N, C-alpha and C positions, 0 to 999 in steps of 0.2 A: 504493500500500500504506500510505503514511503517513496518508492521509485515513481509511482504514478503521480503523487502530489508534487514531487520535484519537477517532473516533466510539465505539469500544468502551470507551475509557477514560472518555469522557463518560458513557456508559451506566452504568458502574460508579459514578461519582460521583453520578449522579442517583439510582441505586438506594439509596445510603447517605443521600442527602438527603431522600428521600421514602419513607416507610414506611406501609403500610396501618394504619389505625386499628383496633386489635384490640378496643377497648372496644365492647360491644354498646350501640348507641344506641336511644333510645325512639322508634320509628317512629310512635307515636300523636301525637307532637308536630308542630306546624306553626308554627314560630317567627315567620315573617313574618306569616302570617295572624293569629296571636295578638297580635302587636305592633300590627297595624293595628286590631284590635278595641279594644285599650286606648286607642289614639290617638283613635278615634271617640268613645269614652265620655268622654275628657278634655275634649272641646269646646274644643280649642286655637283661639285667634284667629289667623287666617293673615295675616301680612304678608310672605309669600314667594310663590314661584311654585308651581303654575300660577295664571294670572291669573283663572280663572273663580271662584276662592275658594269651593270646595265646591259649585259649581254656581250660586251666587247671581248671578254675572255673566253667565250664559248659561242662562236658564231653559229654553229650547227644548232644549238639550243635556241638561240635567238630566231633563227630561220624557221624552226619548227613551231615555236610558241608565238612568235611575232614580237617585233621590237617594242610595241606598245605595252605588251605584257611584261617582258623582262625589265623594262625601264622602271616599273613600279614594284618589282620584287625587291623590297628594301628591308632594312632592319629598323628596330625601334630607335627613335630620336625625339628630341623635345617637340618639334612641330607636329610629329605624327603620334605622340603619346606612347604608352607602354601597356601591353595587354595584361601584365601581371599586377600592375598598380595604375589603372587608368585615371587620369585627372582632367583630360581635355577632350579631344575628338572621339576617342574610343568610349569614354564615359558618356559623352553626349549620345553616341550611337546606341549604347546600352539603355539609356533612359528613353530614347525614342522607341526602341524595341519593346521595353517593358510596357509602355503606354499602349502601343499598337496591339499587344497580346493580352492586355488587361492584367498584368502582373505587378507586384510591388517592386520587383527588380529583375533584371535580365543580364545574362553573361554571354559574351561571344565565345564560342567554343570552336577551336580549330583542330581538335583531335577526333572529330566525328561525334555522332550521337553516342557511340561507345564511351567516349570520355565524359559526355554529359551525364549518362546513366550512372557511370561509376562514381562521379562526383556527387550526384544526388544521393546514392546509397551510402557513400562514405560520410556525407554530411549528416545524414539522419541516424546512422547506427555506429556502434562501437563494438569492440571485441566482447563476445559473450552475450550481447543483446539479441533478442529475437525480432525478426521481421516477417510479417505474413505476406505471402505472395503466391501467385499461380505458378505451377511448375513449367508451363509453356512460355517462359520468359526467354529473352535473348541472352546469349552467353555472357554479355557484359554485366548483367545483374549478378550472376553467380561468380564472375571474375572479381567483382567488388567484394563479395563475401570471402573469397580466397584471400584477398588483400588485408581485410580488417578483422576477420574472425567472427563476424556476426553469424547468427544461426538462422537458417531458413525454416519457416513453418509453412509447408506447402498446402495450398488449397488445390486439390487435383480437379481440373475442369472436367465437365461432362464432354462426351464425344458425340457428334452427329454421326449416327451409324451409317447413313447413306453416303455422306461425303467423306467420312473418316477423319474429320478435322476436330480439334479441340475448340471448345466454346469459351464463353466468358466466365467470370466468377459469379456464382449465385449469391444473392443477399444472405440467405440462411447459412450458406457455407462460411461466409466471412464472419457473420455474427457468432457462429459456433467456434471458429478459430479464435476470435477475440475473447470469448468467454473462457475458453480452455487455456489461453495464453495471455492472461491479463497484464503481464509485465512486458509484452512485446512493445516496441517503440514506434513501429510504423507498419502501414499496409501499402503494398505496391500493386498497381493495376496497369494492365495493358490497355491503352486507349488510342486506336483500336488494335486488334491483333493483325497479323500480316494479312489475314483473309478478310478483314474489314469488320470484325465482330466486336461490339462494345458491351461492356458491363454497365451496371447502374452506378456510374462513378459518383454521382451526387449523393446517393444513399450511402455508399461505402465511405465517402469522405465524412459524412455526418456521423456514422457509426464509429469511425476511427477517432474523430475529435471528441465524441462523448466518452470514449475510453481513455482519453489522454494520449492518443497516438497521432503521429503524422500520417498524411496520405500523400503518396508519391505516384506519379503517372509516367510510364514509358510511352511517350507520345511521338515516337519516331515516325509513325505513319499518319499523324494527325495534324500537321501544320495547317491544312485548309479548314479545320474545324473552327479556327479563330476568325476566318474571313468568309462570309457567305451566309446564306439562309438555308434552313431546313437540313442542316448537318447535325450529327451527334454533338452533344455538349462537350465543349473543350474543357481541359483540366482546370484551368484558372476559373472559368465560369462555374464549374462544378464545386469549387471550394477546395481543390487539392492544394497542397503546400509547396510542391515542387513538380516540375514537368520537364522532361528532356524532349526537345522538339527538333526533329531532323529537317531543318530548313532546306537542305539540298535534295530531299526526296520529292516533296510535292510543292516546295516553295520557290524553286528556281535558282537557288544559289549554287556555288561550286561544291563538288563532292568533298566531303570531310568537314563541311561547315555546318554548325548547329547552334541552337540556343539552349541554355539552361534557364528556365523561368522559376521564380520563387514568389511565394505569397508572403503576407505580412507576419506570419508566425515564424518565419526563418530569418535568422540574423545574417544579413547579406555579407557582412565582413568576415564571419566565420566560414560561410560558403566559399568566399573568395580564397581564403586560406587553404581550404580543402582542394579546390580546383588547382591551386598553384603547387600542390604536392606532386601532381602528375602531368599537368599540361606544360607544354614547351614554354621556355622563356623567349623563344624566337618566333612569335606568332606571325603567320603568313599574312601579309597585307593584301594579297590576292584573295585569300579566303575571307578576311574580315571585310574588305570592300564589297565582296559579293553578297555577304549578309546584309550590309548596309543598303546596297542598291535594291536587293530583293525585298527587304522589309518595307522600303519606301513604295515599291510597286504594289505590294499586297495591301498596305495601309490605304493607298489611294484608289486602287482598282480591284482589290481582291474579290469583292462581292460579284462583280460581273464576270471576272475571270473564272471563278470556280462554279458559277452558274453554268457557264459554257462547258466546263469539264464534266459536270454532273450530267448535263444533257447528252454529251458525247458518250459517256459511259452507259447511260440508259439506252441509247440507240444501239450501242455495241451489244449489250445484253440481249436485246430483242432479236438482233440479227443472228447472234450465235445460237440462241435457243430455237430459232426458226430452221437452222440447219438440220436438227434432229440428233438425238443421242447425247450431245453435249448438254450440260446444265450450267448456265451462267447464273449463279444464285445472287439474290439481292434481298430487299427488305421484306419479302414474303416469309423469310425465316424468323423474323422477330417474334419472340414469345414473352417479352416483358421481364425476363429475368436473366437466364444464361445467355440469351441473345437479346439484350435490352434494346439495342439499336444496331444499325448497320451503316457503314460508310458507303454512300451511293456512288462514289467515284471508283470503287474497287471493281475491276473486271476479273473476278475469280471464277474459274470454269472447271467443273468436274468432268473428267475425261474417260472414266473406266467403262462407260457404256459403249464406247467405240472399240473397246478391247485393248486400249493402250494406257499405260501408266502416264501420269502427268509429265514425268521427266522425259519420256519417249516423245511426247508431243512437243515439248520444249526443244529437244534436240532436232526434231524434224523441221520445226519452224526456222531454226537458225541455219541448219546445214543445207536444207533443200529450198528454202524460200527467203533467205537472208533477212529474217525477222528475229530480233533479239527481244524476248520478253523477260520479265523480272525473275521468275523461277518456275520450276516444275518439281513437284514432289511425287509421291507414289500414286496419288489419285487426282491431283488438281494442278492447274497452271494459274499464274497470276500475270496479267498484262497490266502494267502500271500506267495509268492515264493521269496526266497532269497538264500544266500550263503550256507546254510546248507541243502537245499533240494536235493533229489535224484530222479532218474527216477522211481524207484520202488514205492515210495510213491505217485507220481503223477498217476501212473497206478492204484494204489489202490483207490485213490480218484475218478478217472474216472469210475472205475468199480462200486463203491458205488453209484455214481450219476445215472448211468445207471439202477441199480437195484431199486433205489428209484423211478425213473420214471416208471419202469415196474410195481411196486407194488402199486403206488399211483396216477397215472395219472387220472385226471378227469377235468371237466369243470372249467374254471377260473372265471366264473360268480360269482359276489359277492365279489371278491377280490379288495381291494384298490390298486391303482398304484402310487399315488402321494407321493413322498418323501419330497416335499418342499412346504410350504405355505408361501406366502409373508406376512411379519409381518406388523402390524399397530403400529408404534412406537409413544408412548404418552409421555414418560419421558426418561431421560438418565438412563443408567444402575445403576450408583451410586445413583442418586436421588431416584430411585424406590427401590433399595435394602435396603437403610437406612431409608426410609420413615416410617411413622406410618402405620401399616398394621393390617389386621385381617385374621383369618383362616376360610375359608368356605368350605362346601362340594363341590367337583369339579363340580358337576352338577348344582350348583347355581352360578357359577362364570362367565357365559357368559356376555360379555359387560364390565366386570371389567378389571382393569389393574394389571397384574401379578407383583409380587415383588420378584420372585425367578426363578430358572431354572427348566425346565422339558426337559428331553432328553432321547433318547435311547443310551445306552453305551455298546459297541462301536456303532457308530463312535464318539459320544460325541458332535454332532452338535445340539444346542438347538432347540427344537420344540417351546419352549417359553423361552424368556429371560426377566430379570427385565426391566420393563417399557413398555412392549408390551401388547396390548389389546387381551383379550381372546375371541375368536370367536367360533361360532358353528362348523365351519370346523376344528378348532384346537382341540376342545373337542372330536369331532368324531374321529379324527386321534389318539389322546391319548388313547381313549377307545379301538379302534381297535388294536393298537400296543400292548396294555396291554393284550388283549384277545389272540393275536397271540403268546405271549410269549416273546416279546422284554423286555430286561432288562432296566426298567425305573429308572432313577436316577435324583437327583437334589433337589426336595422339602424337606422341613423339615420333612414332613410326609412320612416315608419310604414306606407306603402302597399306596401312591398316591391317597388316598381317599379325602384328603383336599388340598387346595392350599392357599397360602398367597397372598392376594390382597391388593391394596392400599385402605385406608379408604376414 
C-alpha cells in the first residue's frame, strides 16, 4: 500500500511541475528547418564533424544523396541547438509538436520508435517493478525490460480463429491483472496493433490511474489518429501518460524519426534524462528537420490528408474483397471490447482461402509484380497506405492480387493459421538474457527455457522471448514460418539452427 501512495503523491507533484502550454503556437513554423536554411545560406566553413565536410570529402555520397542533403548533414552548434539539452530551435520544434499532438511535452527521437518505446518503458519502470502489458508487443518493449529488470505481467490476447491474429486487451483482463498485481506501476497498450486493432484505451487509462499506475501506449502505427475525423482515439486524447509515435510510418517523415509524447503526470526533465541514457549525442538534423516539416504539414492539413487515405483504403478493401477468397477485414470486426475499434487506413488481407500463406503472397507481389508491401505472415498480408499513396498504385496492387489468385488458387489444407501462442513465462527477460546459457540445436530445445529472441520481422513480435519455455507448438511454428519464407531474426545464430537456452 505504501508503494501505491508514493506513486500517487509523485503523480500529484508531476502534475504541478508540468502544465500544458495554453498559448496557441504558430503551426506554420518549422524552426529546425528554418534554422538549417539560414545555416546553408551563411556558407559556414566547417572545421567540425561530420568529416565529409558538406559532401566534398565523399563525392560519391554527395552524388547519391544530393548536394542539398549532405550540405545540411551537420553537427550540433549554438545556432542549431542540441538534441540532448535543447534550448532554442529544437525546443521550439518540440513545443510545436506537443501542441499539435495534444501532449504536455514532446521529444524528437532519432533512434526510431524502438528508442521511443524503450525510453517510455524505462521512464515508467525500474528494476523489480511490474508492468502489465499484452504479450503481442514489439520486441522493443521486452528489450527495455532486459535493460532495466522490470517484470512483465502478460495479458494474453484472444485470437481471431479465422484470421489467426491476436486481438486487443479486454477490459476485464486488464482489471483482473490490476487486481492481482496491485503494486504494478504501469499498463502498456498497443494503439493500434500492426493489423489495425485497438483496445478500449480510454477505459484502460482510467483503470490504471484509479490504481495509481501509469498508462503507456505503443502508438507506432497510430500517428494519423491525432489528425483527422472518425479515427480511433489517440493516446493523448484517451488520457494515456506516454505514447511512442512513429512519425515516419504514417506521418511522412524520414525513416528512424519519431516522437515520444508525454502527459502532465510525467516529469519531462526526468524523461529527458532517460532518453539521453541511450539516444545518440549526435542527433541527425536530416531526421529532426523531417519531423519538423512533417509535423507542420499534418498540423495544417492532416484532416484532409488522412480523409483521403481512409477513402483510398476503403476503396482498396472493397476491390480486394470483390476478387473472391481474399478477406480484407475492417470495422465489421469491432465487438466493443477485444476489438474496441479498428484503424480504417489499414489494408490487412487474409490470404489462406486462396491456398497461400501471407508470406507467399508477399513474396509473389515483390518478385513477380514489383510491388513491395509492408509484411506477410502465415495467414495475412498488410499493405501500408499513407500520405504518399495514389489511386493508380492501389489499382495495380488489386490487379496483382487478382492474378495471383487466378494462377495459384488451391486447397488451404495443411496451412497453419495460428499467429499467436500463449507463452509459458519461467524467468524475467533480464534474468534469462544475462543468465548462464548454452547453445543447442533447435530440435533439442523442447522443454528448455529460451534466453534470446526469435521472431518474424516484420512485424517484430517475438515468437519466443528471454525467459519463456520452448514448447513443441512453438518449435513447429518456427519451422513452418522458416519453410514458408518468413524473415526470422533474433538469435545469435543467424541461420536459426541453434538456440541459446538456460543451463
